[in-house]
N, C-alpha and C positions, 0 to 999 in steps of 0.2 A: 542450596548454594554451594558452589565449590570454593575452596579457600583460594585467596590471592595473596601474593607476597606484598606486605606493606612495611618494609623495613625503612625507616626514615634516616638511617645513618649509612654512610658509605662514601665512596669516592665521588668526585664531582660528576663524573659520567654516570655513576650509579644513582645519584640523587635524583636526576631527572626521570630515570626509569622507575624508581621507587615512587616518585610523586605521581607519575602517570598511572602506575598500578594502584596507588592509593585512591586516585580519582575514579578509576574503573571500579574498584571495590565499593566505593561510596555510591556510585551510580547504580550498581547492581543491588545494593542494599535498599536504596530509595525505591527502585522498581518493585522489589520484593515486599517491602512494607506497605507500599501503595496498594498492591494487590490484596493485602490483608485489611484494607480499609483505613489506613493511616493517611492523614493529610500532612504533607511536608510543609513546615512553616519556614524553616531556615536551614541552610547548609553551611558548615564551617563557621559557626558562630564563635567569634573571638571576643574575649573580654580582656583588653589590655595585654599585659604580659602574664596574667594569671593562667590562662589556658584557652582551650578551644573545645567545643562540642561539635562532633561531626554532623549530626542531624538532630534538629529539633522538629518534632512532629506532634500532631494532635490525634488522639484516638478516642472517639466518643467525647467525653468531657474532661479528658485527662491530657495534660501536657507531658510529652515523653521525650527524654534526652537519650540519644543513641550514640554509642561509641562503636565505630566500625574497625574491626581488626581482621584483616585477611591474611591468609598464609598459603604458600605454595606447598609447604610441608610442615610437619609439626616438630622439627628438630629443635626449635626454640620454645616449644610448648604450644598449647592450644590458644586460640584467640581469647577464650574466657580467662585463662591463666595470666594473660598479659595485662588484664585490667585488674591490677593489684591494688591493695589498700591505698597506696599513695595516689594512684591514678583515680581511684574512686573518690578520694577526698578532693582532688583537683576538680573533678566533674561536679561534685556537690557544690563546691565553692562558686564555680562559674554559673551553675544552674540557679543559685540563690541570688544572683545579681540582678 
């Protein structure tokens, strides 16, 4: 998969573009993981103000929580680097609900 830009901050005009690119990245991720045999259970699962999980899927007998981070370039780091300990804790909290 090629990186997509998913910067959620910016000007009002940029926000819509970022949201669209974010949705495109999530759509691409869903297609990719479906090809690997994952069943998509829910997209953009929100739990109040605590947070959101981009994709909830099932693979074999395992529930899988997926954070999608796309980039057009790596000037702000890799997608993996952007899922820092704070974001990991937030994902764990939402997943445990």
